[in-house]
N, C-alpha and C positions, 0 to 999 in steps of 0.2 A: 252747874258752875255759876257762882256769883262773884263779881269782882267790881270794885270801885277804884278808879285811878284819878288822882288829883294832880293838876299841874297848870302850866300856862299854855295858851293856844294862840295861833296867829294864822292869817290867811297868806296865800302865796304872793299876793300883790304887795304886801307891806309887812316885813318881818319885825319892824320896830314897834308896830302896834300890837300889843299882846294883852290878853285878858285871862283871868283865872277861869278855870273850867273843871268839870268832872265827867269822866267816862263811866257809865254804868252798864255792865254786861250781866245778863242773867239768861243762861241757856234754858233754864226751866220755864221762865215766863216769856221767852223769846223777845227779850228786851235788849236793844243795842242802841243806846242813846248817849248823847253828849250834851251837857248843859253849859252854855257860855254866859258868863256874867258880864255882859257888855255887848257892844255892837261893832261889826266890821263893815267897811265899805261894800263888801260882798252882799250885805243884807240891806243896804241903803236904797231900797226902792219902796214905793208905797206898798204896804203890807197886803192890801187886797189885790195887787197886781202880780204877786208872786205866783208862778205856776208851780203848784205843789207836786206835779208829776215830773218836773225837771230836776235832775240831780245837780247839786252843787259839786263841782269837780273834786275838791279836797280841802281839808284843813290840816294844819300841822300843829304839833304840840310836843311838850317835853314833860314826862312824869318821872318821879323818883323810882318807881317800880320797873318801868319798861324802857326808860331812856327816851329816845326820839320816837314819836308815833306819827303816822300819817293816816288820816281817816279818809276813806274813799266812798263815794256814792252817798252823799248826805242829802237829806230832805228836811225842810223846816216843818216841825210838828206844832209849834206854838211859841208864844212869847208873852212875857209879863210887862204890862205898861205902867210906867210911873204916872202920877197924876198930871193932867193937863199936857199931855205930850202930843195930842193931835194924831194924825195918821202916819207921820214919818217914822220909819223904823230906827233911824239913827238915835232916837231918844229912848228906845226901849232898853231896859236894863238887864233883861234875861232872855235868852233864846234857847229853845229845846229843839234838838235835831236828832233824827235817827241816822244811822250810818250802816253801810253794807259790809265793809271790810275794814280791817285795821292792819297796818304794816308797821313793824318795829325794826329798829336797827341802830347803827352807830351814828347815823345822820338821817335827816329827813329824805324821803324818797321823792324824787322829782317825777311827776306824773308823765312827763314827756320822755322819761328814760326808756331804754330798750332792754329787754330781758332775753338772755340766751341760754341759761342753765337753770334747771328746776329740780328740786328734790321733794318728793311727796311721800308722806307716811300716812296710810289710811287706817281706819278702824279695822281691827282683827286681821291685820296684814300678817302678823307673826304666825297665825294659824295655818297659813298657806304652805309653810315649809315643814318638813318632817325632820330635818337634820338639827341636832343640838350642837352648837359650836363650842359648848363648854364641856370638856371631858373631866370627869372626876374619878380619882382612884385613891385607894388607901395604901399607904406604904407601911409595911410591918417593921417599923423601926421605933424603938422606945426612946422617948426623950424625957430628960429631967426626972426619970424614975416614976413617972405617973402611970406607966403601964398602958397608955392609950396610943394606938397607932396614929401617925400623923396623916393628914389629908393633903393631897396635891391636886390642884386644878390646872388643867392644860387648856389653853385657848388656841384655836386654830381658825384660819380664814376659810371661808366657803367661796368657791368660785362664783362670780356674778353670772346672772342669766341674761342673755341678750334677747330682746323681744322686738319683733318686726314692727316698725312704726313709720308712717308715711312722711312725717314732717321733720325727721331727724333721727336721732338714736334714743332708744329707751333701754335701760338696763335695770334689772332687779338686783338689789344688794341685800345680803343677809350677813351682817357683820357684828363684831363685838365692840361695845363702847365701855370704856373704863374711866373711872373718875376717882382720883386719890383725895382722901380727906385727911390731911396730915394732922389736923387738930385732935382727931381721935384714932389716928393710925388705922384707918379703914379704907378698903378698896371696894368701890361699888362696881359690879360687873353686870351688864345687861345686854341682851340680844336686841339688835336694832334692824328693822326691815324698812326698805324704801324703794320707790321707783325713782330713777334718776333720768331726766330728759335733757338732751342737748338738741337745740333747734337749729335747723339749717338757716332759717331767717329769724332775726330778732323779733320779739313780740312786744307790743305795747301793753300797758296794764289792762286795757279793756280786752285785748285779744287773750291775755293770760286768764282773765276771768272766764271768758267763753270756753277756753281750753279746759280749765279745771272743772267747770260745770259739766262738760261732756264726759270728761274722764271719770268723774264721780258717778255719772249715770252708767257708764260702761262697767265700772267695778261693782256697782250695786246690782246690776243685772246678773253678773257672774256669780254673785253671792246669794241672790234671792231675797235681799232685804235692803232697805234704804240705809246707806252708809255715809258717814261724814269723812272728811279728810282732816286728820289730826294736826300734823305739823308740816308746814310747807316752807322751805327755804329756797330763795332764788338769788341769782347774781345778775347785776346789770352789766352793761358793756364795759364799765370801768372796773369790774371785778369787786364791787362792793356787795356784801351779803345782807339780805333782809329776811325777816320772818313774816310770813303772810298767813293770817287767820282767815280761813275760808269756810263759809257755811257754819257759823257758830251754833246755829239752832239744830244741826243734825248731829245727835249724839245718842247712840243706842246703848246706854249703860246697863239696861236690863238684860242684855245678852252677855253671858260670860265668855263665849268664844264661838267661832264658826269654824268647825273642823274642815280639813281639806276635802274629805269625801262628801261634805254637804255643800260643795261649790259646784256650779255647773261644769267648770273646766279646771283641771289641775294646772299648776304653774308650769309644769313641764310641757303639757300640751299647748298651753298658751305660747310658750317660747318656740315651739316647733311649727305653729300655725301663723295665720295672718289675721287673727281675730281683732286685735287692737287697730291694726292698719285699716282693715275693711270697715270697721265701725265708723271711723272718722271719714272715710271716703264715701260711704253710703248713708251718712247721717241724715241728710235732707230727705231721703226716701221715707224714713219712718219717724220724722221729727214730731209730727202731730200726735200720733198714738203714744209715743214716748212721753210727750209733754203731759198728756192726760194722766198717764200712769204715775209719773213723778209728782204731779200735783197731788194725787191721792196719797202717795207715800209720805209726802212732806206735811200733810195735814194731820190734825188730831182725830180725824174720822168721827167727829161728833154728829155730823149730819149726812147720813148715807144717801138721803134723797137727792142731794146735789150731784151725785155721780152717775145717776141713771142716764141722762142725756149725753154727758161726755164719754162714758164707756161705750154706749151704743154707737156713737159717732166714731170712736176709735176702732171698734170692730168693723164697721162698715168701710172705713178708710183702708184697713188692712185687706179686706176682701177685694175692694175695687182695684187696689194697686197690684195685688199679687195672686189673686185667684180668678178674677173675672176673665182674663185672657185665656187662662188654662181651660176654664169651663166652656168658653165659646169655641175654642179649638176642638174640644171634645163633643161639640154639638149638644151641650147640655141645654135643656129648655126648662121653663118654669113648670113645676109639678102640676099646677092647675091646668095649663095648656095640655100637658101630657094626658091628664085625666080626661079632658074634653076629646082629644084625638082618639083615645082608646075607647071612649064610650059611644061616639057617633061615627057612622060610616060616611066619610067624606071621599069624594073623588080625589085622585092624586093631585090635580092642579089646585083644587080647593084647599087641600091640606098644606100645599106649598105656599099658597097665598096667605093662609091664616098664620103660618109660621113666620113669613117674611114681611107681611104688610105692616106699615106704620101704625095702622089702626089697632093692630094686635100687639103693639110694643109692650103694653102693660102685662100681657100674658107671656110674651116671648122672654122678657128679661126676668131675672130672679127678683123676687120681692125681698124686702129687708129681712123678714123672718127667715127666708131660705138662705140668705147670706150668712146670718149669724149661726144658723144650724150647720152650715157648711164648715165654718171654722171649728165648731165643737166636734163634729164627727170626723174631722181630720185625724184625730188621735184617740185610740181606745182609752187612754188615761183621762182625757178630757171628758169623754162620755161617762166614765166611772165617776168623775168628779161631780157632774151635774145630775147623774142618774138617768133622767129622761130629757134629752135635748129639746124636744118639741114642747113639752110642758114648761120647761125652764125658760125658753125663749118667749113663749106666749105670755107668761106672767110679767116678764120684763117689759115687753112691748105694750101690753095692756096698761101697765102703770105709766109708761112713757107717754102713751096717747092721752091718757087722762090728765097728766100734768101739763102737757103742751096745749091741748084743746079744751080741757075742762068739760069733757063730754063723757058721760058714763054710758057706753054703748051696751046693747043687750048682750048677755053672755060674757061680759067683761069680767076678768078675774082680778080683783083689786085686793086680794088677801095680803099683799105686801105693804099696802098703804098703812095699815094699823098694827103691823108687827115689826118692831125694830130689829128683833133677833133674826127673823126670816129675811128681811130686807138686807141686813148686814151680811148674812151668809150668801145671798145672791150676788151682792156687790163684790165680795171677796172672790167668789167663783169667776165672775167676769174678769176680775183683775188677773187671776191665774191664766185664763184663756188669752188675754191680751199679752201677758208676760211670755207665755209659751210661744206665740207667733212672732213676737219681737226677737226672741232668742233664735228662732228659725231664720229670721232675716239677717241675723249676725253670723249665719253659717254654722249653727251648732245643733243640727237636727238630731244626730245620734245621741249626743250628750243630753239634750233636753228630754228626749223620750226616756232616757235612763234615770235622770235625776230630778225632773221637775217636781216629783212628789217627795223628794228627800230634803230639798233646801228649806231653810227656815224662812218664814213660818209655814210654808206650803204643806209640809207633812202633817200638820195639825188638821188642815181642811180636807186633805185626802183621807184622813182617818175618821172623819165624822160619819157616824152611822145614821 
């Protein structure tokens, strides 16, 4: 999607000072910029002193196409200087800024406002329901002598689905939207799906952003692919409605649909369980591995090498948090130590000393390789995915060691270093392993085992021979 909006813009501190500007949005090029032809007091600092990592709270504007717009999370990208202006930004005649979100409505949105109701329509949400709310039937009645039976369409409401949610109420709606076009005597009928949230405590705009980010992560995990949130409408405490464009760069138009059976959890099962509630409650426990996974999904995957270290770290974090205690309680020991104890005849006290002594810690604890293998061998499907867990993990760790230490050890397998296809396949397989265990942490063990190889695009990688 590419769009250019032209209008006047002003800062919150002074509505009377307005400048002409242009908003340029391109989801294809990931370009979300606004160009201001002029300067605001907000920019009136020495240009070299501006911290480029600090967001400018917001800018307001009015365009013919969208009405009132509020731009959130702006960062100065550059400026054009008129001759002999010196360093002071007040004399610069053009500023270019990126922005994170845009809010449109019948008036400007005050950043300090509180939000209590939210309607979210996500990509491929309609594929989650099987019921068609539009009934069509033919009536065997001849009209005007043309001999053709007339068609009758019946519209009926579908009962909303209540979903357990910790911070308030969540309801899934599947309803009919109609629009009359009297100029051509036409009635447009379409099915609309959305999640509707009502919060116990009002949210600020920043908390809304965090909530939407986490909800998109939750929905993406259930569908097995990175998804965007299409249409978001929210109401503030004064009951004014705004449209909020979230994550404009996430749009998977190359997928035609995601059928219900290709999702980890059905809508009915989601309504009967606590998956959404538990995800938000336990979010901090798997925040880091989920961050690495979403960073990969949000990228263009042009450089697979950059995901070796993050994915290894994600897998180690998952093991340390959720498998280490289990293995220790089962008295699991490092395979190398077990090999030593089996090979040599130690007295019982010496065996106990070797197992417990601090000097033997490197033997007693599982090594990184053993941790990664443990995650893979947890499921027969993951073993099938990588074929040989030992060889798979050894190739990954050899490459990681070489990239970190720049040392080519004897017997090191660096075959992935010069093969982008093989490296890409290994990275995708690591992605599936991480995704599998994150879904386990969401309480979906049975569903994951049944469907991890069916979701898009995982079924492609499980089918590789």
